[in-house]
C-alpha positions as CSV (number, residue, x, y, z in Angstrom):
1,M,111.5,149.4,58.0
2,A,108.5,150.7,57.0
3,K,108.1,150.7,52.7
4,S,108.5,154.6,51.5
5,I,104.9,155.3,50.0
6,V,105.6,155.4,46.2
7,K,106.6,151.3,46.5
8,R,103.4,150.5,48.3
9,I,101.7,152.5,45.8
10,A,103.8,150.8,43.0
11,K,103.6,147.7,44.6
12,F,99.5,147.7,44.1
13,N,99.6,149.2,41.0
14,K,102.0,147.0,39.4
15,D,99.4,144.4,36.9
16,R,98.0,147.9,35.3
17,H,98.3,149.1,32.1
18,P,102.3,150.6,32.3
19,E,100.8,153.9,30.5
20,L,98.0,154.4,32.4
21,V,99.4,153.9,35.8
22,K,101.7,156.3,34.4
23,L,99.1,158.8,34.2
24,K,97.6,158.0,37.3
25,F,100.9,158.5,39.5
26,K,100.9,162.4,37.9
27,A,97.3,162.8,38.9
28,L,98.3,161.9,42.9
29,T,100.6,164.6,43.0
30,E,97.6,167.7,42.2
31,S,96.4,167.6,46.1
32,P,96.1,165.6,49.1
33,F,92.3,165.1,47.8
34,R,92.9,163.4,44.8
35,F,95.5,161.9,46.3
36,F,93.1,160.3,48.9
37,R,90.9,159.2,46.2
38,G,93.6,157.1,43.8
39,T,94.9,155.5,47.3
40,C,92.2,153.7,48.6
41,H,94.2,150.5,49.5
42,L,96.4,152.8,51.3
43,F,93.1,153.6,53.7
44,Y,92.6,149.9,54.3
45,E,96.0,148.5,54.8
46,D,96.3,151.4,57.5
47,L,92.8,150.1,59.0
48,P,93.6,149.5,63.0
49,D,92.5,145.4,63.2
50,K,91.0,146.1,66.6
51,S,88.9,149.5,67.0
52,F,85.6,151.0,66.8
53,I,85.7,150.7,63.0
54,S,85.6,146.9,63.7
55,S,83.3,146.3,65.7
56,S,80.5,148.7,64.0
57,P,77.4,146.0,62.0
58,K,78.9,144.5,59.0
59,T,76.8,145.5,55.8
60,W,77.4,146.2,51.7
61,I,79.7,149.0,51.6
62,C,80.5,151.3,48.3
63,G,84.1,150.4,50.1
64,D,85.9,153.8,48.2
65,L,83.1,156.4,49.3
66,H,84.5,160.0,49.7
67,L,82.8,163.2,48.7
68,E,83.6,162.7,44.5
69,N,81.9,159.3,45.1
70,F,78.3,160.7,43.8
71,G,76.3,161.6,41.6
72,S,73.3,161.4,39.2
73,F,72.5,158.8,36.7
74,K,68.4,157.8,35.1
75,G,68.3,154.6,36.6
76,D,67.1,151.0,34.2
77,N,63.8,152.6,35.0
78,G,63.5,155.2,33.0
79,L,63.9,158.1,36.4
80,A,66.7,160.0,37.7
81,Y,68.2,159.1,40.7
82,F,71.2,160.9,43.0
83,D,73.3,158.3,45.0
84,M,76.6,156.9,45.4
85,N,78.0,155.5,41.5
86,D,81.0,153.8,42.1
87,F,81.1,150.2,43.6
88,D,85.0,148.9,42.7
89,E,85.9,148.5,46.1
90,A,82.0,147.5,46.9
91,L,82.8,144.3,50.0
92,L,80.8,143.2,53.0
93,A,82.7,145.4,55.7
94,P,81.7,147.2,58.9
95,C,79.4,150.1,58.2
96,L,82.0,153.0,60.1
97,V,84.3,151.8,57.0
98,D,82.4,154.4,54.6
99,V,81.6,156.7,57.6
100,T,85.0,156.7,58.5
101,R,86.5,157.3,54.6
102,L,83.9,159.7,53.9
103,V,84.6,162.1,56.6
104,T,88.0,161.7,56.0
105,S,87.6,163.1,52.6
106,I,85.5,165.8,54.6
107,F,88.5,166.8,56.7
108,L,91.0,167.1,53.2
109,S,88.3,168.8,51.0
110,S,90.0,171.8,50.6
111,G,92.4,170.5,48.2
112,T,95.5,171.7,50.3
113,D,97.8,171.0,52.8
114,K,96.4,173.0,55.5
115,I,93.0,172.1,57.1
116,N,90.6,174.2,58.7
117,R,89.7,171.9,61.7
118,A,86.8,173.4,63.0
119,A,85.3,174.5,60.0
120,C,85.9,170.2,58.6
121,A,84.7,169.0,61.7
122,K,81.1,171.5,61.8
123,L,80.5,169.7,58.4
124,A,81.8,166.0,59.5
125,K,79.0,166.5,62.3
126,I,76.5,167.5,59.6
127,F,77.0,164.2,57.6
128,L,77.0,162.4,61.0
129,Q,74.1,164.3,62.8
130,S,72.1,163.0,59.3
131,Y,73.8,159.4,59.2
132,I,72.7,159.0,62.1
133,K,68.9,160.7,62.0
134,H,68.0,158.5,59.3
135,L,69.8,155.2,59.9
136,T,67.6,154.9,63.9
137,A,64.1,156.6,61.2
138,G,64.5,153.0,59.7
139,H,63.1,154.4,57.0
140,I,64.0,153.9,53.6
141,R,64.1,156.4,50.8
142,F,65.6,158.3,48.0
143,I,66.4,161.7,47.2
144,E,62.9,162.5,44.6
145,K,63.1,165.0,42.0
146,E,60.5,167.4,43.6
147,T,61.5,168.0,47.2
148,A,65.6,167.5,46.3
149,T,67.2,171.4,46.8
150,G,70.8,172.8,46.3
151,I,72.7,171.0,44.6
152,V,71.5,168.3,44.0
153,R,68.1,169.6,42.3
154,E,70.9,170.8,39.6
155,F,72.1,167.5,39.3
156,L,68.0,165.3,38.8
157,D,67.0,168.5,36.5
158,T,70.1,168.5,34.4
159,V,69.8,163.9,33.9
160,T,65.5,165.0,33.5
161,T,65.8,167.5,31.2
162,R,69.0,166.7,29.1
163,K,68.4,165.7,25.6
164,K,70.4,162.9,24.7
165,R,71.3,163.9,21.0
166,D,72.9,166.9,22.3
167,M,74.8,165.0,24.6
168,L,75.6,162.7,21.9
169,A,76.9,165.0,19.4
170,K,79.9,165.5,22.2
171,R,81.0,162.5,21.7
172,I,79.8,160.9,18.4
173,D,81.0,162.1,14.9
174,F,78.1,162.0,12.5
175,S,79.4,163.1,9.5
176,H,80.9,159.5,8.8
177,K,78.7,156.6,6.9
178,K,78.8,154.7,10.3
179,P,78.6,157.4,13.8
180,R,82.2,157.2,15.4
181,I,83.5,157.9,19.0
182,K,85.4,161.1,19.1
183,A,88.7,160.6,19.7
184,D,89.7,163.8,22.0
185,D,93.1,162.5,23.9
186,D,91.6,163.2,27.1
187,K,88.9,161.1,28.1
188,A,88.2,158.9,25.0
189,W,91.7,157.9,22.4
190,D,91.0,155.7,19.3
191,T,92.2,151.9,19.8
192,D,94.0,149.3,17.4
193,E,91.6,147.4,14.9
194,A,91.7,143.7,17.1
195,T,91.1,145.3,20.5
196,K,87.5,147.1,18.6
197,K,87.1,143.8,16.9
198,T,87.3,141.6,20.5
199,V,85.1,144.1,22.0
200,R,82.7,144.0,19.1
201,K,82.2,140.1,18.9
202,A,81.5,140.0,23.2
203,V,79.3,142.4,23.0
204,E,76.8,140.8,20.2
205,T,77.9,137.4,21.7
206,W,76.5,138.7,25.4
207,A,73.4,139.9,23.6
208,K,72.9,137.4,21.3
209,H,72.1,135.0,24.7
210,N,70.9,137.7,27.4
211,S,69.0,140.6,25.8
212,L,65.8,140.2,24.8
213,H,67.1,142.9,21.9
214,P,70.3,142.1,20.6
215,E,69.7,144.5,17.7
216,F,70.2,146.9,20.0
217,Y,74.1,146.2,21.2
218,K,74.8,146.0,17.6
219,V,78.3,147.7,17.8
220,L,79.0,150.9,15.6
221,D,82.6,152.1,17.4
222,V,84.8,151.0,20.3
223,A,86.9,153.6,22.1
224,N,89.5,153.4,25.3
225,R,88.5,155.6,27.9
226,T,90.4,157.2,30.5
227,I,89.1,158.9,33.2
228,G,89.4,158.9,37.4
229,T,91.9,158.0,39.5
230,G,91.2,155.4,41.5
231,S,91.1,153.3,38.1
232,L,93.3,154.8,36.0
233,G,95.5,152.0,34.8
234,V,92.7,149.0,34.2
235,E,91.4,148.7,30.8
236,R,88.2,150.5,29.7
237,H,85.9,151.2,26.9
238,L,83.5,153.1,25.4
239,V,80.8,151.3,22.9
240,L,78.5,153.0,20.7
241,V,75.8,150.3,20.0
242,H,73.0,151.1,17.7
243,G,70.0,151.8,20.1
244,R,66.7,151.5,19.1
245,D,67.5,153.1,15.4
246,H,70.2,154.0,13.5
247,K,69.8,157.5,13.9
248,N,70.1,157.3,18.1
249,P,73.1,155.7,18.6
250,Y,73.6,154.7,22.4
251,L,77.0,155.0,24.3
252,L,78.2,151.8,27.4
253,D,80.9,152.0,29.1
254,L,83.2,148.7,30.3
255,K,85.1,149.0,33.0
256,E,87.7,146.1,34.2
257,A,86.4,144.7,37.1
258,L,89.9,143.8,39.9
259,P,89.6,142.4,43.1
260,P,88.5,145.7,46.1
261,S,91.5,147.0,48.3
262,G,90.3,145.9,51.1
263,F,89.9,142.0,50.4
264,E,92.8,140.9,52.5
265,F,91.8,143.7,55.1
266,I,88.5,143.2,55.9
267,K,88.0,140.6,58.7
268,A,84.4,139.6,57.1
269,K,83.9,136.5,55.3
270,Q,82.9,137.3,52.2
271,P,80.7,135.4,49.5
272,K,82.2,133.6,46.5
273,W,81.4,135.9,43.7
274,K,82.1,133.6,40.4
275,N,83.9,137.1,39.3
276,D,84.9,140.7,40.6
277,A,81.7,141.8,37.7
278,E,79.4,139.8,39.2
279,R,80.4,141.2,43.0
280,I,80.3,144.9,41.6
281,I,76.9,144.5,40.0
282,S,75.1,142.5,43.1
283,I,76.1,145.4,45.5
284,E,75.5,147.8,43.5
285,K,71.9,146.5,42.3
286,R,71.4,145.6,46.1
287,V,72.5,149.1,47.4
288,Q,71.5,152.0,45.0
289,S,67.4,152.6,45.0
290,A,67.9,151.9,41.4
291,A,70.2,150.7,38.8
292,P,72.0,152.1,36.8
293,A,70.4,151.9,32.9
294,H,71.9,148.5,30.8
295,L,74.0,147.2,34.2
296,H,75.9,144.4,33.4
297,D,78.9,141.8,33.5
298,I,80.6,140.9,30.4
299,K,83.0,138.6,29.9
300,I,86.3,140.1,27.2
301,G,89.2,137.3,26.3
302,K,90.1,136.5,29.8
303,K,88.8,139.7,32.3
304,W,85.8,140.3,33.0
305,F,84.0,144.1,33.0
306,V,80.9,145.5,34.8
307,Q,78.3,147.2,32.1
308,K,76.8,150.0,32.2
309,D,75.1,153.3,30.5
310,L,77.6,156.3,29.9
311,Q,77.7,158.8,32.9
312,P,78.7,162.1,32.0
313,F,81.9,163.4,33.8
314,E,79.1,166.7,34.2
315,D,77.1,164.2,36.2
316,K,79.7,163.5,38.8
317,I,80.1,165.5,42.1
318,D,83.3,167.8,41.8
319,F,83.3,169.4,45.1
320,M,86.5,171.3,44.3
321,A,84.5,173.3,42.0
322,L,81.9,174.1,44.9
323,G,84.2,176.7,45.9
324,N,83.8,178.5,49.6
325,K,79.3,177.7,48.8
326,R,79.0,177.1,52.7
327,Q,74.9,176.3,52.6
328,E,75.5,174.0,49.2
329,F,78.3,172.2,51.4
330,D,75.8,172.2,54.4
331,E,73.3,170.7,51.8
332,L,75.0,168.2,50.3
333,V,76.8,166.3,52.7
334,C,73.4,166.1,54.5
335,D,71.9,164.2,51.2
336,M,75.0,162.5,51.9
337,G,74.5,161.2,55.3
338,A,70.9,160.4,54.2
339,I,71.5,158.4,51.6
340,V,74.4,156.2,53.6
341,A,71.7,155.5,56.1
342,W,69.3,154.5,53.4
343,N,71.8,152.5,52.0
344,N,72.6,150.6,54.6
345,L,69.5,150.1,55.8
346,R,68.5,148.8,52.1
347,C,70.6,145.5,52.1
348,G,70.2,144.9,55.6
349,G,70.4,140.9,55.8
350,R,71.8,140.1,53.0
351,Q,74.0,137.4,53.1
352,D,75.8,138.3,56.2
353,S,74.9,142.0,56.6
354,A,74.0,143.3,59.7
355,I,69.3,143.5,60.3
356,A,67.4,147.1,60.5
357,D,66.8,146.5,63.3
358,D,70.9,145.8,64.3
359,M,71.8,149.0,62.0
360,I,68.8,151.3,64.2
361,K,70.1,150.2,68.0
362,F,73.4,151.3,66.6
363,G,72.3,154.4,65.1
364,H,71.3,155.3,68.6
365,K,74.6,154.2,69.9
366,L,76.8,156.3,67.5
367,P,76.4,159.9,69.6
368,K,78.8,158.1,72.3
369,L,81.1,157.3,69.1
370,E,81.2,160.8,67.5
371,K,84.5,162.2,69.0
372,E,86.1,159.5,68.1
373,I,85.3,159.0,64.5
374,L,86.3,162.9,63.7
375,D,89.6,162.9,65.7
376,Y,90.6,159.1,64.2
377,T,89.3,160.4,60.7
378,Y,91.1,164.3,61.2
379,N,94.1,162.9,62.1
380,Y,94.0,160.7,59.0
381,A,93.5,163.1,57.3
382,L,96.9,164.2,58.1
383,T,98.8,161.2,58.0
384,T,97.2,160.7,54.1
385,I,99.4,164.2,53.2
386,K,101.9,163.4,55.1
387,Y,101.9,160.3,52.7
388,W,101.0,162.6,49.3
389,K,104.4,165.2,50.6
390,E,106.8,162.1,51.0
391,Y,104.8,161.1,47.8
392,N,105.3,164.1,45.9
393,R,109.4,164.5,47.2
394,D,110.0,161.0,45.6
395,F,107.7,161.2,42.4
396,K,110.0,164.8,41.2
397,G,113.2,163.4,42.8
398,E,113.3,160.3,39.9
């Protein structure tokens, strides 16, 4: 007899922080879309062993691609970019894993248990046609601020013009002798002194051996961080460091790195990474057009973490907030199709990923697979809604 959805989800999350997992379990009841975001492992568990997905060329993928896993950020070169922004689930896999997961999220984008198949299929076709167009062109580019339009232009403008001091004022209390992180019991909350000491020692020790300017990473304060859906339950910290001078401190995000959900379900042979933080960072650097600032792996106790520049929540796509802005939807998914294609091409030939020529050839075959992709993703969206309803019944019955 098949396991219930609640049991499948509980098994996957059994080793995570119990109090934070309770928050995750509650968050999953919100909508089919959020349920889909928070249960990436179900998508991999349900992937057919042999299909048009598994036979597509292997490349380095985000692994958890959906409409809200895109956003803007400042790269390590100081420029603003709009790109995929979460690589916790990244691995070597058939390229259509990312494509079908994103298209499934389009069918779930209403946030309700009702799917307007015709409208969503139209949006999905815009994404697929953009992906095919840029894949077959074979040119690797990125979205530039000067040519960006709509929502993406707004995101890039925000990153470019944002004043760091204004951003810090929302999160930092400067009224004390030493700046402190504001604990708002929402996305940041205070932690015990033992944890602060452990994190401080780890960051400053890392900086001493790996940075040309270790004084930049002198730790002023540490707080726990609660954000997202899929990652709820993993250890995560906000770290306030000295920065270039004491009047302009810097916020870092440290997130525990765990094995990817698709590891045991994807047949591609994976490299032997030293740890999962190295996996995440290595793939992110080869896939993105530019890496976020301060991207490093760091060990705290027995766990490995990904350290990067704090990305404000408002720099991430909130698809639900876009309402019925159809033209902006169309432009956005068109840009997403281009980004996915460019990222596939960018990492071509790296550690057994398909070379660009093979990806281009596959792109020319993709129009014949359009109906199969749309049918599979629509049906999996219906499956997700069924899972969500079953989960809600069991969750509320506890």
